[in-house]
C-alpha positions, -999 to 999 in steps of 0.1 A, spaced: -461 -584 -574 -475 -617 -561 -483 -620 -524 -496 -647 -501 -509 -637 -466 -521 -665 -444 -517 -650 -409 -536 -663 -379 -549 -695 -395 -535 -722 -371 -514 -736 -399 -490 -763 -388 -475 -774 -421 -467 -755 -452 -464 -785 -475 -494 -771 -495 -471 -745 -509 -455 -772 -531 -486 -769 -553 -482 -731 -559 -468 -725 -594 -468 -687 -594 -438 -664 -586 -443 -651 -551 -424 -621 -539 -441 -617 -504 -452 -644 -480 -466 -638 -446 -473 -667 -424 -473 -649 -390 -491 -661 -359 -495 -698 -369 -481 -730 -355 -455 -738 -383 -424 -758 -374 -408 -767 -407 -401 -740 -434 -377 -759 -456 -402 -760 -485 -398 -722 -488 -365 -726 -505 -384 -731 -538 -395 -694 -538 -364 -679 -552 -380 -645 -559 -391 -638 -523 -383 -603 -511 -404 -603 -480 -408 -633 -457 -428 -628 -424 -427 -658 -401 -431 -642 -367 -448 -661 -339 -447 -697 -350 -428 -728 -337 -398 -726 -360 -365 -738 -345 -344 -739 -377 -341 -717 -408 -329 -746 -429 -340 -740 -465 -338 -703 -465 -302 -701 -477 -314 -702 -514 -336 -671 -511 -312 -649 -530 -335 -618 -532 -348 -617 -496 -348 -582 -482 -371 -584 -452 -371 -614 -428 -393 -615 -396 -385 -645 -375 -392 -631 -340 -415 -651 -317 -400 -685 -327 -379 -709 -306 -350 -706 -330 -317 -717 -318 -284 -701 -326 -275 -732 -346 -308 -729 -365 -301 -693 -373 -268 -703 -390 -288 -712 -422 -293 -675 -430 -256 -667 -430 -256 -670 -468 -285 -646 -471 -267 -621 -449 -234 -623 -468 -252 -615 -501 -259 -580 -485 -295 -580 -498 -311 -583 -464 -324 -549 -453 -343 -558 -422 -342 -587 -398 -366 -590 -368 -354 -616 -343 -356 -623 -306 -327 -611 -286 -328 -643 -265 -314 -662 -294 -282 -644 -286 -283 -646 -248 -248 -660 -246 -235 -628 -264 -254 -603 -242 -259 -569 -257 -224 -566 -273 -232 -568 -310 -196 -570 -320 -195 -605 -305 -225 -617 -325 -220 -640 -355 -201 -621 -382 -227 -626 -409 -252 -604 -390 -230 -574 -396 -241 -574 -433 -277 -567 -424 -287 -530 -426 -313 -530 -398 -318 -556 -370 -348 -553 -347 -342 -572 -315 -374 -582 -298 -369 -584 -260 -387 -608 -237 -411 -581 -227 -421 -574 -263 -402 -542 -266 -380 -537 -296 -344 -524 -297 -331 -513 -331 -296 -517 -344 -285 -499 -376 -255 -510 -397 -248 -479 -418 
């Protein structure tokens, strides 16, 4: 297993990842200032991607991550439109865990049945509330 952990480093751009020529299965870039993650689409073997607490608004580029199982995107100003890029990941039924802010779905309220259909293929979703508490939803 090859892992890269660069949490709490005030990273703003991940373009340096273009120079990595090893197969990575785990990447953790939590608690940085990253805005664009489109370069991550080159890591086809990723199983774990932890991106909590950055400045990411769109998940463009993640659709090609065919093996992703754990995706943490809470604490980012992601829009509902920006979230759409993970629909392909969800439909593959590989995603076991998704951590996301409930506020992304504010227009849907707490009725999960109204959420985008692709989310129903995720085994476990952890909704992070505004106060930092976490509500779990299991799709078994």
